[in-house]
LOMINU-135478 format. One line per 5 residues: number of its first residue (from 1); their letters; for each residue y negated, x, z of N, C-alpha, C. Coordinates in nm, 4 decimals, m for minus. Layout:
<pts>
NUM) a) Y/X/Z/Y/X/Z/Y/X/Z ~ ...
</pts>
This chain:
<pts>
1) meatq) 17.8623/8.7840/m13.4358/17.7796/8.7804/m13.5547/17.6485/8.7100/m13.5198 ~ 17.5389/8.7632/m13.5680/17.4091/8.7028/m13.5413/17.3956/8.5732/m13.6195 ~ 17.3105/8.4856/m13.5717/17.2918/8.3548/m13.6359/17.2439/8.3678/m13.7798 ~ 17.1737/8.4760/m13.8107/17.1214/8.4931/m13.9472/17.2238/8.5538/m14.0424 ~ 17.3347/8.6007/m13.9885/17.4379/8.6613/m14.0727/17.5359/8.5550/m14.1194
6) hskti) 17.5847/8.5729/m14.2412/17.6850/8.4809/m14.2942/17.7661/8.5511/m14.4023 ~ 17.8837/8.4995/m14.4270/17.9658/8.5540/m14.5357/17.8942/8.5287/m14.6670 ~ 17.9081/8.6225/m14.7578/17.8415/8.6111/m14.8870/17.9439/8.6158/m14.9993 ~ 17.9107/8.5501/m15.1072/17.9934/8.5617/m15.2265/17.9505/8.6869/m15.3009 ~ 18.0315/8.7314/m15.3934/17.9977/8.8498/m15.4733/17.8639/8.8310/m15.5433
11) deipk) 17.8356/8.7093/m15.5877/17.7097/8.6818/m15.6577/17.5872/8.6967/m15.5679 ~ 17.6057/8.6898/m15.4374/17.4933/8.6966/m15.3442/17.4579/8.8386/m15.3001 ~ 17.5448/8.9343/m15.3246/17.5128/9.0703/m15.2814/17.4353/9.1421/m15.3920 ~ 17.3478/9.2344/m15.3549/17.2714/9.3068/m15.4566/17.3628/9.3948/m15.5419 ~ 17.3187/9.4212/m15.6638/17.3948/9.5088/m15.7526/17.4032/9.6476/m15.6894
16) vdivi) 17.5183/9.7087/m15.7022/17.5385/9.8421/m15.6458/17.5537/9.9443/m15.7580 ~ 17.5262/10.0695/m15.7261/17.5384/10.1761/m15.8254/17.6834/10.2198/m15.8434 ~ 17.7552/10.2351/m15.7319/17.8897/10.2926/m15.7359/17.9856/10.2055/m15.6552 ~ 18.1030/10.1805/m15.7130/18.2104/10.1121/m15.6412/18.3316/10.2038/m15.6433 ~ 18.3845/10.2326/m15.5260/18.5070/10.3112/m15.5140/18.6147/10.2178/m15.4598
21) tmgct) 18.7265/10.2076/m15.5309/18.8385/10.1283/m15.4814/18.9491/10.2236/m15.4385 ~ 19.0308/10.1772/m15.3464/19.1368/10.2622/m15.2930/19.2609/10.2617/m15.3802 ~ 19.2819/10.1559/m15.4570/19.3990/10.1517/m15.5436/19.5288/10.1363/m15.4689 ~ 19.5247/10.0676/m15.3564/19.6440/10.0519/m15.2723/19.7296/9.9342/m15.3166 ~ 19.7251/9.8994/m15.4407/19.7920/9.7803/m15.4932/19.7487/9.6551/m15.4181
26) vqcsi) 19.6269/9.6600/m15.3635/19.5670/9.5445/m15.2981/19.4634/9.4888/m15.3942 ~ 19.4628/9.3586/m15.4107/19.3689/9.2956/m15.5030/19.2268/9.3113/m15.4504 ~ 19.1375/9.3602/m15.5342/18.9980/9.3786/m15.4964/18.9110/9.2824/m15.5760 ~ 18.8026/9.2397/m15.5140/18.7048/9.1602/m15.5869/18.6395/9.2483/m15.6917 ~ 18.5957/9.1881/m15.7983/18.5244/9.2639/m15.9006/18.3774/9.2642/m15.8625
31) ipsey) 18.3264/9.3823/m15.8375/18.1871/9.3978/m15.7984/18.1150/9.4691/m15.9120 ~ 18.0136/9.4052/m15.9705/17.9400/9.4698/m16.0791/17.8747/9.5988/m16.0303 ~ 17.8880/9.7035/m16.1102/17.8286/9.8315/m16.0722/17.8063/9.9159/m16.1966 ~ 17.7264/10.0195/m16.1790/17.7023/10.1144/m16.2872/17.8246/10.2031/m16.3094 ~ 17.8981/10.2304/m16.2027/18.0108/10.3235/m16.2084/18.1199/10.2755/m16.1140
36) tedwr) 18.2441/10.2800/m16.1596/18.3582/10.2419/m16.0767/18.4633/10.3515/m16.0842 ~ 18.5228/10.3806/m15.9708/18.6277/10.4819/m15.9658/18.7385/10.4335/m15.8726 ~ 18.8627/10.4508/m15.9135/18.9777/10.4117/m15.8323/19.0450/10.5381/m15.7813 ~ 19.0522/10.5522/m15.6494/19.1085/10.6738/m15.5905/19.2597/10.6691/m15.5759 ~ 19.3232/10.5598/m15.6029/19.4694/10.5462/m15.6013/19.5327/10.6035/m15.4744
41) ledpt) 19.4801/10.5614/m15.3615/19.5349/10.6041/m15.2330/19.6522/10.5150/m15.1948 ~ 19.7458/10.5714/m15.1222/19.8590/10.4933/m15.0748/19.8153/10.4074/m14.9563 ~ 19.8547/10.2818/m14.9561/19.8196/10.1894/m14.8481/19.8950/10.2285/m14.7211 ~ 19.8234/10.2609/m14.6129/19.8905/10.3030/m14.4902/19.9357/10.1868/m14.4006 ~ 19.9173/10.0637/m14.4460/19.9569/9.9483/m14.3645/20.1033/9.9587/m14.3236
46) gksde) 20.1282/9.9410/m14.1944/20.2643/9.9456/m14.1424/20.3184/10.0851/m14.1206 ~ 20.2356/10.1854/m14.1431/20.2805/10.3239/m14.1268/20.2294/10.3804/m13.9947 ~ 20.2653/10.5025/m13.9667/20.2294/10.5667/m13.8395/20.0797/10.5975/m13.8320 ~ 20.0338/10.6207/m13.7091/19.8948/10.6609/m13.6888/19.8638/10.7876/m13.7664 ~ 19.9584/10.8789/m13.7683/19.9407/11.0056/m13.8412/19.9112/10.9796/m13.9895
51) efiqv) 19.9832/10.8854/m14.0486/19.9616/10.8545/m14.1903/19.8263/10.7870/m14.2123 ~ 19.7839/10.7010/m14.1188/19.6503/10.6421/m14.1265/19.5448/10.7514/m14.1209 ~ 19.5617/10.8441/m14.0283/19.4659/10.9534/m14.0127/19.4592/11.0374/m14.1395 ~ 19.5718/11.0604/m14.2038/19.5728/11.1374/m14.3281/19.4934/11.0662/m14.4374 ~ 19.5083/10.9351/m14.4473/19.4316/10.8585/m14.5469/19.2827/10.8656/m14.5139
56) irtie) 19.2483/10.8538/m14.3862/19.1084/10.8647/m14.3447/19.0522/11.0008/m14.3842 ~ 19.1272/11.1065/m14.3602/19.0817/11.2426/m14.3961/19.0653/11.2569/m14.5475 ~ 19.1576/11.1988/m14.6215/19.1484/11.2041/m14.7678/19.0209/11.1353/m14.8149 ~ 18.9922/11.0176/m14.7603/18.8701/10.9449/m14.7971/18.7473/11.0277/m14.7610 ~ 18.7457/11.0814/m14.6402/18.6324/11.1628/m14.5955/18.6107/11.2828/m14.6881
61) nkika) 18.7169/11.3526/m14.7235/18.7058/11.4692/m14.8114/18.6583/11.4308/m14.9504 ~ 18.7073/11.3193/m15.0025/18.6647/11.2745/m15.1353/18.5172/11.2366/m15.1355 ~ 18.4726/11.1695/m15.0296/18.3310/11.1327/m15.0199/18.2448/11.2585/m15.0142 ~ 18.2833/11.3532/m14.9313/18.2062/11.4779/m14.9206/18.2024/11.5523/m15.0534 ~ 18.3152/11.5596/m15.1223/18.3211/11.6309/m15.2498/18.2371/11.5610/m15.3569
66) kfs) 18.2373/11.4312/m15.3560/18.1683/11.3559/m15.4602/18.0186/11.3462/m15.4361 ~ 17.9779/11.3347/m15.3111/17.8386/11.3026/m15.2819/17.7631/11.4114/m15.2065 ~ 17.8212/11.5283/m15.1911/17.7501/11.6370/m15.1215/17.6682/11.7173/m15.2190
</pts>
């Protein structure tokens, strides 16, 4: 990490337009935004590489569909 970089609190980051959460039953910080969407993806922690790859593909496809 560069000397000028540091961890920031939620209050220190700029306001964002869109927040997408995975919904993996993992607690997320509340980030103020104009729009929030929960994709309710299954948490691949502890699962096979194949299952991780499937979640990655799902995220990639959702991003392309939403923002293309």
